[in-house]
Structures are given as structure tokens and as C-alpha cells.
C-alpha positions as CSV (number, residue, x, y, z in Angstrom):
1,X,42.5,-20.8,-282.0
2,X,42.4,-18.8,-285.3
3,X,38.8,-19.8,-285.9
4,X,37.9,-18.7,-282.4
5,X,39.4,-15.2,-283.0
6,X,37.5,-14.9,-286.3
7,X,34.3,-15.8,-284.6
8,X,34.9,-13.2,-281.9
9,X,35.5,-10.6,-284.5
10,X,32.2,-11.6,-286.3
11,X,30.1,-11.3,-283.2
12,X,27.2,-8.9,-283.7
13,X,27.3,-5.6,-281.9
14,X,25.2,-5.2,-278.8
15,X,21.9,-3.4,-278.9
16,X,23.5,-0.3,-277.3
17,X,25.7,0.1,-280.4
18,X,22.7,0.2,-282.8
19,X,21.1,3.6,-283.5
20,X,17.4,4.2,-283.5
21,X,17.8,5.8,-286.9
22,X,19.5,2.9,-288.6
23,X,18.0,2.5,-292.1
24,X,15.7,-0.4,-293.0
25,X,17.2,-3.2,-295.0
26,X,17.4,-2.4,-298.7
27,X,17.5,1.3,-298.2
28,X,20.8,3.1,-298.8
29,X,22.5,5.3,-296.2
30,X,22.0,9.0,-296.9
31,X,25.1,11.2,-297.3
32,X,26.4,13.1,-294.2
33,X,25.5,16.8,-294.4
34,X,28.3,19.3,-295.0
35,X,27.8,21.1,-291.7
36,X,28.2,17.8,-289.7
37,X,31.8,17.2,-290.8
38,X,34.0,16.8,-287.7
39,X,36.0,20.0,-287.5
40,X,37.2,22.7,-285.1
41,X,36.2,26.3,-284.9
42,X,40.0,27.1,-284.8
43,X,40.7,25.2,-288.0
44,X,42.3,27.4,-290.7
45,X,40.1,27.5,-293.8
46,X,41.6,25.9,-296.9
47,X,43.4,28.3,-299.2
48,X,44.3,30.8,-296.5
49,X,48.0,31.3,-296.0
50,X,49.2,32.9,-292.8
51,X,52.8,34.1,-292.6
52,X,55.1,32.6,-290.0
53,X,55.7,34.8,-286.9
54,X,58.5,34.9,-284.4
55,X,56.3,33.1,-281.8
56,X,56.2,30.1,-284.1
57,X,59.9,29.8,-284.1
58,X,61.8,28.1,-281.4
59,X,63.7,30.7,-279.4
60,X,64.9,31.5,-275.8
61,X,63.1,33.4,-273.1
62,X,66.2,35.5,-272.5
63,X,66.6,36.7,-276.1
64,X,65.6,40.3,-276.6
65,X,62.9,41.2,-279.2
66,X,64.2,42.3,-282.6
67,X,63.0,45.9,-282.1
68,X,64.9,46.3,-278.8
69,X,67.8,48.7,-278.6
70,X,69.8,48.6,-275.4
71,X,71.0,52.2,-275.5
72,X,67.4,53.4,-275.6
73,X,66.3,51.3,-272.7
74,X,66.1,52.9,-269.3
75,X,67.8,49.8,-267.8
76,X,70.9,50.2,-269.9
77,X,74.0,49.5,-268.0
78,X,76.8,52.0,-268.7
79,X,80.1,50.8,-270.0
80,X,81.7,51.6,-266.6
81,X,79.2,49.5,-264.8
82,X,76.8,50.4,-262.0
83,X,78.5,52.5,-259.3
84,X,79.1,50.6,-256.2
85,X,78.2,52.0,-252.8
86,X,81.4,52.5,-250.8
87,X,81.2,52.1,-247.1
88,X,84.6,52.7,-245.6
89,X,85.0,51.3,-242.1
90,X,87.2,54.2,-241.0
91,X,84.4,56.7,-241.5
92,X,82.0,57.3,-238.6
93,X,79.1,54.9,-238.4
94,X,76.7,57.8,-238.6
95,X,78.0,58.8,-242.1
96,X,78.0,55.2,-243.3
97,X,74.5,54.5,-242.2
98,X,73.2,57.8,-243.6
99,X,74.7,56.7,-247.0
100,X,72.9,53.3,-246.7
101,X,69.5,55.0,-245.8
102,X,69.8,57.2,-248.9
103,X,70.6,54.3,-251.1
104,X,67.8,52.4,-252.9
105,X,67.1,48.9,-251.4
106,X,68.2,47.1,-254.5
107,X,71.6,48.8,-254.5
108,X,72.5,48.3,-250.8
109,X,75.4,45.9,-250.2
110,X,74.8,42.8,-248.1
111,X,75.4,43.4,-244.4
112,X,78.6,42.3,-242.8
113,X,77.7,41.2,-239.3
114,X,80.2,42.6,-236.8
115,X,78.8,40.6,-233.9
116,X,79.3,36.9,-233.7
117,X,76.2,34.7,-233.7
118,X,76.3,31.4,-231.9
119,X,73.0,30.1,-233.3
120,X,73.4,28.3,-236.7
121,X,69.9,29.3,-237.7
122,X,70.8,32.9,-237.7
123,X,70.1,35.9,-235.4
124,X,67.0,36.0,-233.3
125,X,65.0,38.4,-235.4
126,X,62.4,39.4,-232.9
127,X,65.0,40.2,-230.2
128,X,67.2,42.2,-232.6
129,X,64.2,44.2,-233.7
130,X,63.1,44.8,-230.1
131,X,66.6,45.9,-229.1
132,X,66.7,48.3,-232.1
133,X,63.4,49.9,-231.2
134,X,64.4,50.4,-227.6
135,X,67.6,52.1,-228.7
136,X,65.7,54.3,-231.1
137,X,63.2,55.2,-228.4
138,X,65.9,56.5,-226.1
139,X,67.4,58.6,-228.9
140,X,64.1,60.1,-230.1
141,X,63.0,60.8,-226.6
142,X,66.3,62.6,-226.0
143,X,65.7,65.0,-228.8
144,X,67.8,63.4,-231.6
145,X,66.8,64.1,-235.2
146,X,64.8,61.5,-237.1
147,X,67.6,60.8,-239.6
148,X,70.1,60.2,-236.9
149,X,67.6,57.9,-235.1
150,X,67.0,55.9,-238.3
151,X,70.8,55.7,-238.9
152,X,71.4,54.3,-235.4
153,X,68.6,51.7,-235.8
154,X,70.0,50.7,-239.2
155,X,73.4,50.3,-237.7
156,X,72.1,47.9,-235.0
157,X,70.3,45.6,-237.4
158,X,73.1,45.4,-239.9
159,X,75.6,44.7,-237.1
160,X,73.6,41.6,-236.1
161,X,73.4,40.4,-239.7
162,X,69.8,41.4,-240.6
163,X,69.4,42.4,-244.2
164,X,66.5,44.2,-245.9
165,X,65.5,46.2,-242.8
166,X,63.6,49.5,-243.2
167,X,63.3,51.7,-240.1
168,X,60.7,54.4,-239.9
169,X,60.7,57.3,-237.4
170,X,57.9,59.8,-236.8
171,X,57.4,62.2,-233.9
172,X,56.1,59.6,-231.4
173,X,56.2,56.3,-233.3
174,X,59.1,54.1,-234.3
175,X,58.7,51.0,-236.5
176,X,61.0,48.6,-238.3
177,X,60.3,46.0,-240.9
178,X,62.5,43.0,-241.8
179,X,62.0,41.0,-245.0
180,X,63.8,37.6,-244.6
181,X,63.4,36.7,-248.3
182,X,61.1,37.3,-251.3
183,X,58.9,34.3,-250.3
184,X,58.7,34.8,-246.5
185,X,56.4,37.0,-244.7
186,X,57.9,40.3,-243.4
187,X,58.4,40.8,-239.7
188,X,57.3,44.2,-238.4
189,X,57.6,45.7,-234.9
190,X,56.8,49.2,-233.6
191,X,57.1,51.2,-230.4
192,X,55.6,54.4,-229.2
193,X,57.5,57.2,-227.4
194,X,55.2,58.1,-224.5
195,X,57.5,60.4,-222.6
196,X,60.3,62.7,-223.7
197,X,63.0,64.1,-221.4
198,X,66.2,66.0,-221.8
199,X,69.2,64.0,-220.6
200,X,72.3,64.3,-222.9
201,X,74.3,62.0,-220.6
202,X,71.9,59.2,-221.4
203,X,72.0,60.2,-225.1
204,X,75.8,59.9,-225.1
205,X,75.7,56.5,-223.4
206,X,73.3,55.2,-226.1
207,X,75.6,56.5,-228.8
208,X,78.5,54.7,-227.2
209,X,76.5,51.5,-227.1
210,X,75.6,51.7,-230.8
211,X,79.3,52.4,-231.6
212,X,80.4,49.3,-229.7
213,X,77.7,47.2,-231.5
214,X,78.9,48.3,-234.9
215,X,82.6,47.8,-234.0
216,X,84.4,44.5,-234.9
217,X,86.8,45.0,-232.0
218,X,84.1,44.9,-229.3
219,X,82.0,41.8,-228.7
220,X,78.5,42.8,-227.7
221,X,76.0,39.9,-227.6
222,X,72.3,40.5,-227.4
223,X,72.3,39.7,-223.7
224,X,75.1,42.2,-223.1
225,X,73.3,44.9,-225.2
226,X,70.1,44.4,-223.2
227,X,72.1,44.6,-219.9
228,X,73.9,47.8,-220.9
229,X,70.6,49.3,-222.1
230,X,68.9,48.5,-218.8
231,X,71.8,50.2,-217.0
232,X,71.4,53.3,-219.1
233,X,67.8,53.5,-218.2
234,X,68.5,53.1,-214.5
235,X,71.2,55.7,-214.3
236,X,70.4,58.8,-212.3
237,X,70.8,62.2,-213.7
238,X,74.3,63.7,-213.2
239,X,73.0,66.8,-211.5
240,X,70.6,67.1,-208.5
241,X,67.5,69.2,-208.5
242,X,69.0,72.1,-206.7
243,X,71.8,72.3,-209.2
244,X,69.3,72.5,-212.1
245,X,67.4,75.3,-210.3
246,X,70.7,77.2,-209.7
247,X,71.6,76.7,-213.4
248,X,68.3,78.2,-214.4
249,X,69.0,81.3,-212.3
250,X,72.6,81.6,-213.7
251,X,71.2,81.3,-217.2
252,X,68.7,84.1,-216.7
253,X,71.2,86.3,-214.9
254,X,73.8,85.8,-217.6
255,X,71.2,86.6,-220.3
256,X,70.2,89.7,-218.5
257,X,73.8,90.8,-218.4
258,X,74.2,90.0,-222.0
259,X,71.5,92.6,-223.0
260,X,73.0,95.4,-220.8
261,X,71.9,94.5,-217.2
262,X,73.7,95.4,-214.0
263,X,74.4,93.4,-210.9
264,X,70.9,94.2,-209.5
265,X,69.4,93.1,-212.8
266,X,71.4,89.9,-212.6
267,X,70.1,89.1,-209.1
268,X,66.5,90.0,-210.0
269,X,66.6,87.9,-213.2
270,X,68.2,84.9,-211.4
271,X,65.6,85.1,-208.6
272,X,62.7,85.3,-211.0
273,X,64.0,82.3,-213.1
274,X,64.6,80.1,-210.1
275,X,61.1,80.9,-208.7
276,X,59.6,80.1,-212.1
277,X,61.6,76.8,-212.3
278,X,60.3,75.7,-208.9
279,X,56.8,76.6,-209.9
280,X,57.1,74.6,-213.1
281,X,58.4,71.6,-211.1
282,X,55.3,71.9,-208.8
283,X,53.0,71.8,-211.9
284,X,54.9,68.9,-213.3
285,X,54.5,67.0,-210.0
286,X,50.8,67.6,-210.2
287,X,50.6,66.0,-213.6
288,X,49.8,69.2,-215.6
289,X,50.8,69.2,-219.3
290,X,54.0,71.0,-220.4
291,X,52.0,73.8,-221.9
292,X,50.8,74.9,-218.4
293,X,54.2,74.4,-217.0
294,X,55.6,77.0,-219.4
295,X,52.8,79.4,-218.5
296,X,53.7,79.0,-214.8
297,X,57.5,79.4,-215.5
298,X,57.0,82.6,-217.5
299,X,55.0,84.5,-215.0
300,X,57.6,85.0,-212.1
301,X,60.4,86.6,-214.4
302,X,57.8,88.9,-215.9
303,X,56.4,89.8,-212.5
304,X,60.0,90.5,-211.2
305,X,60.5,93.0,-214.1
306,X,57.1,94.7,-213.4
307,X,58.0,95.0,-209.8
308,X,61.4,96.7,-210.6
309,X,59.6,99.1,-212.9
310,X,57.2,100.0,-210.2
311,X,60.0,100.6,-207.7
312,X,61.6,103.0,-210.3
313,X,65.2,102.1,-209.3
314,X,67.9,104.1,-211.1
315,X,70.0,102.4,-213.8
316,X,67.9,99.2,-213.5
317,X,66.3,98.0,-216.7
318,X,63.2,96.0,-216.2
319,X,63.3,94.8,-219.8
320,X,66.6,93.1,-219.2
321,X,65.1,91.2,-216.3
322,X,62.2,89.9,-218.4
323,X,64.5,89.1,-221.3
324,X,66.7,87.0,-219.1
325,X,63.8,85.0,-217.9
326,X,62.7,84.4,-221.5
327,X,66.1,83.1,-222.5
328,X,65.7,80.3,-220.1
329,X,62.3,79.3,-221.5
330,X,62.7,79.5,-225.3
331,X,62.7,75.9,-226.6
332,X,65.8,76.1,-228.7
333,X,66.5,72.4,-228.6
334,X,63.1,71.5,-230.1
335,X,63.3,74.3,-232.6
336,X,66.7,73.1,-234.0
337,X,65.6,69.5,-234.1
338,X,62.4,70.4,-236.0
339,X,64.1,72.5,-238.6
340,X,66.8,69.8,-239.0
341,X,64.1,67.2,-239.7
342,X,62.5,69.4,-242.3
343,X,65.8,70.1,-244.1
344,X,66.6,66.4,-244.2
345,X,63.2,65.4,-245.7
346,X,61.3,64.2,-242.6
347,X,58.4,66.6,-243.0
348,X,55.9,64.8,-240.8
349,X,58.3,64.8,-237.8
350,X,59.4,68.3,-238.6
351,X,55.8,69.6,-238.6
352,X,55.1,67.9,-235.3
353,X,58.2,69.3,-233.7
354,X,57.5,72.8,-234.9
355,X,53.9,72.5,-233.7
356,X,55.2,71.5,-230.3
357,X,57.5,74.6,-230.4
358,X,54.5,76.7,-231.3
359,X,52.4,75.5,-228.4
360,X,55.3,76.1,-225.9
361,X,55.9,79.6,-227.3
362,X,52.1,80.3,-227.0
363,X,52.4,79.2,-223.3
364,X,55.3,81.6,-222.8
365,X,53.3,84.4,-224.5
366,X,50.2,83.8,-222.3
367,X,52.3,83.8,-219.1
368,X,54.2,87.0,-219.9
369,X,51.3,88.9,-221.4
370,X,49.2,88.1,-218.3
371,X,51.7,89.8,-216.1
372,X,52.5,92.6,-218.6
373,X,48.8,93.5,-218.8
374,X,48.8,93.8,-215.1
375,X,51.9,96.0,-215.2
376,X,50.4,98.3,-217.9
377,X,47.3,98.7,-215.7
378,X,49.5,99.7,-212.8
379,X,51.3,102.2,-215.0
380,X,54.7,100.4,-214.7
381,X,57.4,102.2,-216.6
382,X,58.0,99.5,-219.3
383,X,59.7,101.0,-222.3
384,X,59.4,99.0,-225.5
385,X,61.8,101.3,-227.4
386,X,64.9,100.2,-225.6
387,X,67.6,99.3,-228.1
388,X,68.7,95.7,-228.0
389,X,72.3,95.3,-226.8
390,X,72.6,99.1,-226.5
391,X,75.5,98.8,-224.1
392,X,78.7,97.7,-225.6
393,X,80.7,95.7,-223.1
394,X,82.5,93.1,-225.1
395,X,84.5,91.4,-222.3
396,X,81.6,91.3,-219.9
397,X,79.2,90.1,-222.5
398,X,81.6,87.4,-223.7
399,X,81.9,86.1,-220.1
400,X,78.2,86.3,-219.8
401,X,77.7,84.3,-223.0
402,X,80.1,81.6,-221.7
403,X,78.2,81.5,-218.4
404,X,74.9,81.2,-220.2
405,X,76.2,78.2,-222.3
406,X,77.6,76.5,-219.2
407,X,74.3,76.9,-217.4
408,X,72.4,75.7,-220.4
409,X,74.6,72.6,-220.6
410,X,73.8,71.7,-217.0
411,X,70.1,72.1,-217.6
412,X,70.5,69.7,-220.5
413,X,72.1,67.1,-218.2
414,X,75.3,66.9,-220.2
415,X,78.3,65.0,-219.1
416,X,80.8,66.9,-217.0
417,X,83.5,66.3,-219.6
418,X,81.6,68.2,-222.3
419,X,80.6,71.3,-220.3
420,X,83.9,73.1,-220.8
421,X,83.9,72.4,-224.5
422,X,80.4,73.7,-225.1
423,X,81.1,76.7,-222.9
424,X,84.0,77.7,-225.2
425,X,81.9,77.0,-228.2
426,X,79.2,79.4,-226.9
427,X,81.8,82.1,-226.2
428,X,83.1,81.8,-229.8
429,X,79.6,82.1,-231.2
430,X,79.0,85.3,-229.3
431,X,82.3,86.8,-230.4
432,X,81.5,86.1,-234.0
433,X,78.0,87.5,-233.6
434,X,79.3,90.7,-231.8
435,X,82.0,91.2,-234.4
436,X,79.5,91.0,-237.3
437,X,76.5,92.7,-235.7
438,X,78.0,95.3,-233.5
439,X,81.4,96.1,-234.9
440,X,80.6,95.3,-238.6
441,X,77.1,96.7,-238.3
442,X,75.6,93.9,-240.4
443,X,72.1,92.5,-240.1
444,X,71.5,90.6,-236.8
445,X,69.8,87.8,-238.8
446,X,72.9,87.3,-241.0
447,X,75.3,87.5,-238.0
448,X,73.2,85.0,-236.1
449,X,73.2,82.6,-239.1
450,X,77.0,82.7,-239.5
451,X,77.6,82.3,-235.8
452,X,75.1,79.4,-235.6
453,X,76.9,77.8,-238.6
454,X,80.2,77.9,-236.8
455,X,78.6,76.4,-233.8
456,X,77.3,73.5,-235.9
457,X,80.6,73.1,-237.6
458,X,82.6,72.9,-234.3
459,X,79.9,70.7,-232.8
460,X,80.2,68.2,-235.7
461,X,84.0,68.2,-235.3
462,X,83.8,67.5,-231.6
463,X,81.3,64.7,-232.2
464,X,83.5,63.1,-234.8
465,X,86.5,63.3,-232.5
466,X,84.5,61.5,-229.7
467,X,82.3,59.4,-232.0
468,X,79.2,60.7,-230.2
469,X,76.1,62.8,-230.9
470,X,76.6,66.4,-232.0
471,X,73.7,67.7,-229.9
472,X,75.6,68.1,-226.6
473,X,78.1,70.3,-228.3
474,X,75.6,72.4,-230.2
475,X,72.4,73.0,-228.3
476,X,73.9,74.7,-225.3
477,X,76.3,76.8,-227.5
478,X,73.4,78.5,-229.3
479,X,71.9,79.8,-226.1
480,X,73.5,83.3,-226.4
481,X,72.0,83.6,-229.9
482,X,68.4,82.9,-228.9
483,X,66.0,85.8,-229.7
484,X,64.9,86.7,-226.1
485,X,64.9,90.5,-226.5
486,X,62.9,90.5,-229.8
487,X,60.3,88.2,-228.2
488,X,60.0,90.4,-225.1
489,X,59.6,93.6,-227.0
490,X,57.0,92.0,-229.3
491,X,55.0,90.8,-226.4
492,X,55.2,94.2,-224.7
493,X,54.0,96.1,-227.8
494,X,51.1,93.7,-228.0
495,X,50.3,94.3,-224.4
496,X,50.3,98.1,-225.1
497,X,47.9,97.6,-228.0
498,X,50.6,98.3,-230.6
499,X,50.0,95.3,-232.8
500,X,52.1,96.4,-235.8
501,X,55.2,97.0,-233.8
502,X,54.5,93.8,-231.8
503,X,54.1,91.6,-234.9
504,X,57.3,93.2,-236.4
505,X,59.3,92.3,-233.4
506,X,57.9,88.8,-233.2
507,X,58.6,88.3,-236.9
508,X,62.2,89.3,-236.3
509,X,62.4,86.8,-233.4
510,X,61.1,84.1,-235.7
511,X,63.6,85.0,-238.4
512,X,66.4,84.8,-235.8
513,X,65.2,81.4,-234.6
514,X,65.1,80.1,-238.2
515,X,68.6,81.5,-238.8
516,X,69.9,79.7,-235.8
517,X,68.4,76.3,-236.8
518,X,69.4,76.6,-240.5
519,X,72.9,77.7,-239.5
520,X,73.4,74.8,-237.2
521,X,72.2,72.3,-239.7
522,X,74.3,73.8,-242.5
523,X,77.4,73.8,-240.4
524,X,76.9,70.1,-239.7
525,X,76.3,69.3,-243.3
526,X,79.4,71.2,-244.4
527,X,81.5,69.2,-241.9
528,X,80.2,65.9,-243.2
529,X,80.5,67.0,-246.8
530,X,84.0,68.3,-247.0
531,X,85.9,66.8,-244.1
532,X,87.5,63.5,-244.9
533,X,88.4,60.7,-242.5
534,X,91.6,58.9,-243.5
535,X,90.8,56.1,-245.9
536,X,87.2,57.3,-246.4
537,X,85.5,57.8,-249.8
538,X,85.7,61.2,-251.5
539,X,83.0,63.7,-250.5
540,X,81.6,63.6,-254.1
541,X,80.4,60.1,-253.5
542,X,78.1,61.1,-250.6
543,X,74.5,60.6,-251.5
544,X,72.1,63.4,-250.9
545,X,68.3,63.4,-250.7
546,X,66.7,62.1,-253.9
547,X,64.2,64.9,-254.3
548,X,65.8,68.0,-255.9
549,X,64.2,71.0,-257.6
550,X,60.7,69.6,-256.7
551,X,61.0,66.5,-258.7
């Protein structure tokens, strides 16, 4: 066996192993050239010494580099640790969700689902997102601010156990995105608000639903939430059409009395406003846009004032009739909502709302100016130099202000239980304004801002007491403060070709409107900032908007 192995080792190589350049027998093999030595282009030349680096040493991936200083790093954790976001359950859900929205995503605590989930796989994400969008649609269509709509949407998703949700609200579009994990695809849904209407009863019902969903004491499944939402949509308005028309007449008559009108002026202003309301309803039934509805609604009160001027009745002020009609048309609700969105950082929504207010005001201007031009051509005795609130009748004007707020509440379709509270709030606002502007002889703009601030403060207190929206307690109460007189005198001066005086009066009206909106927002912010709920975190822990001083 050994001989056989040796013979196998001595077998000649095959022809494939021979090279064509093998030397002939007797001739020596030439030396291999230097450049053909087997080597690598990365081989370190002989004699070259390279110092050892930290990469050559065995180390850990979590070990910081030698030139790293923790205190100079932006990610340095302070000795006291990272402040934890405190969400006290005793605080209103609006404040808790606003705090969550103003907190970066990485610092938000995990959601604690308040509603039980029978499915072991987790909540039905598409259904929760759809329910959230439907709730947000009703709130946005009812005139709620963008921040409050996002807070309500955020409360619904967290109550059903969905983490890493980001709601986004603009003027007509709502969207929400849910990121299940870092490796899963996000789920995004959106909904468009096609139609907006004023119904604060429906708004309060939606707030009650959101409050029940976020409560641990109330069991609201997805099916139950959908059923209640369908009932809210099907509910009829609390007041019939004739009551709304009568409320429009009462509002105009009370506003005319507020600026010095008599009984005849009250009746004329009420008749013009009711006629304009019916004309606007007729235009709405024909499908005309809201812009043309405001033009149609503004013409009858102005025509009533021109008619009274032509009749030349004694002690009857035509300007008070037209001013009363303008009070019922000025879009105070949209103005307050637009300024509030701008102050809270939702600039796109704020710009869209204010643009809507601008279009509606232009419609009012066109309707009034069309009639005033006709009155000027007919030599109607319209006097633009009449002093605003020239007649001092504090008791009558206070009662008129309360009647105006009550009528405004009915027009906004508020619940009957809130009408009395908002009526008292409007009376307090007028008393504050009269004490500062008339008795104290202060600037009307400053007096309006202070009165509107108190309206916002009281409205926020009432909303906290009832765990509802603050809009039903605020919007109608600012009715007596709306700049109807300044708007009328500005339009009248423009109709008489006195542009300087007209623009001055309209600028004053714009300043009063901004003072109302800012005062209402500031009053609400002060209520949330300084008023503590038992067991809630200190006001200093409340997060504000990140952008300050332009950074």
C-alpha cells in the first residue's frame, strides 16, 4: 500500500499543468522579476512605522470619545433630570390635551386608555381615526378654534389607547396621522369640512361626548360613540325659524336703543332686521353664496333708515336704525375665532378666517352703500356727525345690552340653560364699558378691550364649571361691544365722498373689533394660567408656544 501511494505521488502532471514557457532541458530557470512578487497594494512598505490609533484598540460602541465633555454637549442631562410632563386627572381635559400638544413628541408620556378594549390585538385604528375626524369636523364647523379642535381630537385618540398621533387642523381640512411603531407604515386619514353652521347646542353635545370618552367613570365603546355622534347630527335646532327671525329683530332694536334710539327707532330697526333676515333666508334657499346673503340682509335696515330720514320725523334718529341693523350682521363669532387662531400660532387658519370676515364685511358694505347712495341722491337728512352714545341712559342701555345678548344667544342656537348666564355676562360687559368710556372718559378702544377681557374670563370660568366649550358663554356676551356705530358712520362718510373721515371711522371700527378679539382671548388665557383646579399642577408648569421673540 505504501508503494502504491509513492507511485501516485510520482505521477507526472497533466499537460494542462505545464506552461508553454517551460525552459528546455539543460537551461536554468530565470529569476522572477521584482515587480512580479505577490503582494497587495495595501501592504505597508518595510521600514515604515505607523502609530497605533484608538480604532485599532478593542473598545465598546457605547464608550464616548476621549475629547467628549458631557457638560459641553447639547444632550447633557441636568443633575435634576429631565422635567416630566405632569397631567393631573383633576384638571379639565382641554388643559391636559393642550399641554400634550405643546409638548415635543419624544417627551409625551404613553397614553393611558380610559376606554376598555375587548380586542386583544388592540384598538381598531381606522375606526378610531374616523371617529376622531368626525368629532373634529363638528367642532370646526361650529366655529371652535383650531387649538381646541386639535385638543379634542387628541383626547379621543389617547382615550382609546392610540399613541404617536398627530392631528392637524386648517380652515377646511382635518387630518390625523398615527405611527404604530418605528418600523410600521403610518396610518393617515383626512376629512374636509364642506359646510359650516352655527349651532352651539350641537357644539356642547360634542364636548360632552369628548368628556365622557376621556373619563374613566363612563364606558363609551366605539359603537356607543358612533351612535351618540349620529344622534347629535340628527338633532333638530332648539329654536324654530320664526324664533330666529324674532331674535334678529330684538337684537337690532336693542342695538338701536343702545345708541340712543327711541321706541319708534326700536320698532323700525326691528322691522328692517327681520325683513333682511327673511331676505337672506330666501337667498340661502336659492343656493346663493353667503357673500350675497349678507348683501341682501344689509339692504332693508339701511333702507328703513333712509325712509325715516325722508319722512323727517321729530326725535327719530335714522342713524340709530341703520346701526341696529349692522349690529345683527357683523360677524363677531368668526372675528373672535380668527384672532384666537392667530394668537395661538395657527396662522393659516387665522388668515383664512379673517379673510372670510373681510369678505362678509365687504358684502355688508356693498349692501349699505347701495342704499345710502340712493338716500344721498334723494337728499335724505343723514347726519354723519352724530356723536356715538350721545344719550346717557345707563339703566335703559344696560337692559338693552342684556336683551341684545339674549337675542344673540338665540341666533347662535345655544342651549336654553345657558341663555340666562350669557345675558348676565353681556350686561356686565356693558356696565364695565360704560363705567370706563362714559363715566371715566377713557378711550373706547381701551374700555372695549377691558370689557371683552372680563367676558373671556367669566366665559372660561363658566366653561370650566360645566366642562364645556367657552364659546356659548363668550360670543353672545360681546354683542353689545361690536363696533356698529363706527362702521355705519364710516360707510356714510364714504357715501358722501368724504374718504378721509370714512377711513378714519372704519379704522376705529377695526381697532374696536381687534380689541374685542384680543380681550376675549387674553381673558381666557388668564383663566387657564392662574386659576388652579384642586390637585392640578402649578401654573408655572404650563407649556406655552415654543416660538418666542421671533426665534
